[in-house]
N, C-alpha and C positions, 0 to 999 in steps of 0.2 A: 943880824936876821937875814937872810938871803928871802927876798922880793918872790912873791908867787908870778910864775909869767902869767901873760895875760890871757885871758880864755881864747882868742883867737890863735894865739899862739900855740898852745895847747891842742887845739882843735886841729892846726897844721901839722903837727907832731903825730897826732893819731890818724890825719888821714895821708901823711906819708909814710908813716910808719906801718898802716897795714896793706898799703899799697906795696911796700916793698917786701912784706910777708908774702902778699899773693903774688909776687914775681917770683920769689924763690922757689915755693909751693910747686906752683905750676910750670914754673921754668926747669926746675930740676926734674919734675915728672915727666916732661916732652924731652929733655934730653937722655933721661935713664931709658924712656922707650926708644929712644932711636939707636942707642947704643946697643942694647938686649932683649932680645924676644923671650926672656926668660922674666914672669912677671915677679916672681921672687928676688932675682938680683935687680929690677928696677925698682922695687919697693924698697929694697935695700938702701940703695942710692938715695932716691926720694927721701927717705923718711932721716938719712942723715944729715943731709943737705939742708932740710925743714926744720932740724932740731938746730942746728950749729946756725942759720939765717934767726930762728927765733931767740936765741937766747942774744946774740950780737943787736938786734935791735931794738930788744927790752932792755938791754945795758945800755945803749946809746939814748933811745926817748924816754926811758925810766925817769930821770931826772927834770925833764922839761913837763911832761903830763901824765906821768905813771905809768906811762906804755901799757893801757888797757889792749889795746887792737880788737877788743871784741866787747859786743853789746852786753853779753851777760857779766862779764868783769865790771863792765860799766854798772851796771843796774846793781851787781851786790856793793858795791862803792855807794851808790844812792843808797842800799836798804841799810847800810853799815852808820850812815849820817842821822837817818829815820830815827835808828834803834838807840843815840846818844855817843856814836863814834864820830871818826873826821872822815869824809869821803864826798862825793860830790852832791851838789844842790839838785835838784828838778830840772832847771834851765841847762847847767852843765852838763848833766849824763845826756837830754836831747841832743845837744851839740856833739857831742861827743860821740853818739850812735851815728849820727847823721855823716858824721865826719869818717868813721869808720866803715861805711856802706860805700861811701862815694870812693873812698880809697881802696878798697876789695874789687870794685867793680872796674875804676881803672890801673889797678895792678895786674887785673887777669888781662884786660886788652893789651896792656904794654909787653908782658910776655908774651902773647900770640903776634905781635907784631914782631918783636924780637926776634923769634924762631920763623918768620918769614911766613906766617899762617894769616888768614882771612879772617882780621877780628871782629866778633859781633857775633860768630856763629856759638850757637847753643849747644850746651851737650846731650848727648845722647844716651849718656850712659845710667838707665832707671834703676836706684837705687830703694828699693821698697821692702816690705816685708818686716815683721814684728820684731824678730831679733837682731834687725839693724837698729830701731828704735831703741832697743832695750841699751842695744852697744852704745848708743849718743848717749843717752841717759847719763850711763855708768861714765861716761869718758868725760862730761860736761861736769857730774858731780864730783869728780876726782880734783878735776883743775880747781873747780870752787873751793873744796874743803883744802888742798894743797896751799893755794893761795894765800887764803883766810887763819889757817892754821900759822903758817910761818908768820903771819902778823900778830897773830896774840900771842904768841910765843918770845917777840922781840925780836924775830930774826929774820926782817925785810930783806937783807941784802943778799938771801940766797935764794930768793926769787927766781932771778933769770935764770942760773944754773939749773935749778929745780924744775921750773915749769920746761926748760928745753928739754930737760931729762924724760919728765913725763910725758911730754908729747912724743917724743921718740918711742918710749915703753907703750903707750897707751894704741899708737898705730899699727901696734901689732897684737896687743893683747884683748882689744875690742873688736867686734863683729864688724860693726861700722868703718871703722880703719880712723875713727875718733876726728873728726870733722871741728866739733866741740865749739863751735863760732858761728854763731846766725850770718853776722857780714862776710866773714870768710865761706860760708857756704852758697850765699848768693852769689857772691865773686866767682868761684868753680862752676856756675852754670854758666858763665859766660866763656868756656873753653871746653871744646869738644876734645879733650885729651886724657891723659892719664887718671889724672886726679879732678877729672869732671863730674858734674852730677845733672842730672835732668831735672829741667824746671818742675816737672811732674812733683818730682819727689821731694820740692822744697820744706812745704809745709809739713811734713811729717819729722822731716830733720829739725828744723828751726823749732818746732813743736816740742821735741823733744830735749833738744838742748835749753829751752827754757823751764821745763821738768827738772830736768839735771842741776839746773843752778839753784833752783829751789830746795833741792835735796841736797846740795852741798852747803849752803847756807844753815837747813835743819841741822845736818852733821856737824859744822860747826861750834853751832849754839849748845849740841849735845855734849860735845867731847870739851868745850874750851869754856862754855858760858853764853848767855845770852847777847851781852854785847860785846863790843869792838875792842872798849877800853881806851881812853884817850890817851896819846904819846904811844900809842902799841901799834896803831896804823898810820903810816904818813900820808900827810895831805899830796892830793895831785899837784905835780910842781916841786915839791919836795925830792931831795935825792933817796936813793932807792925805796920808794912808796912801797908798802905793803901790798894793799889789793888792788892798788893801782896798775899793777904790771899783771896782764893778763894775756894769756896764750890765745892763741888760735890753732886750728886744729890743723893736723899736718896730714901728711899723705894717705892715702889708700888704693889698695890695689884693686881688690877683688871686685867683682860684680855682685850685683845685688843677691845672688844666691849662694855666693861663695866662691864660685867657682873661677878660675883665671880667668884674667880679660885677654881678649883675643882679636881688638881693634889694633888694627894697624897704629895710626899715629894718635894714639888715645891715652890718658889717663886721668888720676886724680890726687889730690894731696889730701889724705884723710886724716 
């Protein structure tokens, strides 16, 4: 039986993995905006790169930490343990969330530097309006339901590909562009680019994501039963963990009102 990696190694995996995710999301958004002034074309490129990057990162870091890369996914893992399943303890969840947040900010700053931009410039793209918050609730609930559902039916190995595919689709079918990740959302506020989000929009988006996480858990319990079921969900650190794998949100292009963004060097991964 393989020993579980230490908490410090798992936290490092969450930090590096989340940083990598933000580099992919923001970097591909900046590159797409540089190569095309057509918002639709830029979003296609951004969503495609983000989905592929997410799938690869989850596959690589899943065996170490579960590749949550997302505080909402970590919270669902913690809740699963409290309700009789396998998952993270309270201290582990706090360490994971801190590592993810630090990684997201670090990844955003690295992406800015990599493209010769001034790091630390906050995003100016305001994303507000009830319709966008509903989009975030839907995007996050769907993500949690997908991860929980695959875990409870005994198909955790499908999580990397399924999560990547879901995020790619959700970037297009949700009004918000599917950020679906509190850490990733905060990180994107540090990049005034195609995938950025202004700091004043953070409370609404993060709140909607937490509501979506709760809704996703409730739907999973309704459809698959109240408990995770021992043996169905892999522990963090075990190969192909189910609820440990979580997504981050992918790119989003449009401004808050749904119109095409028209700022020159600007974009978001939603």
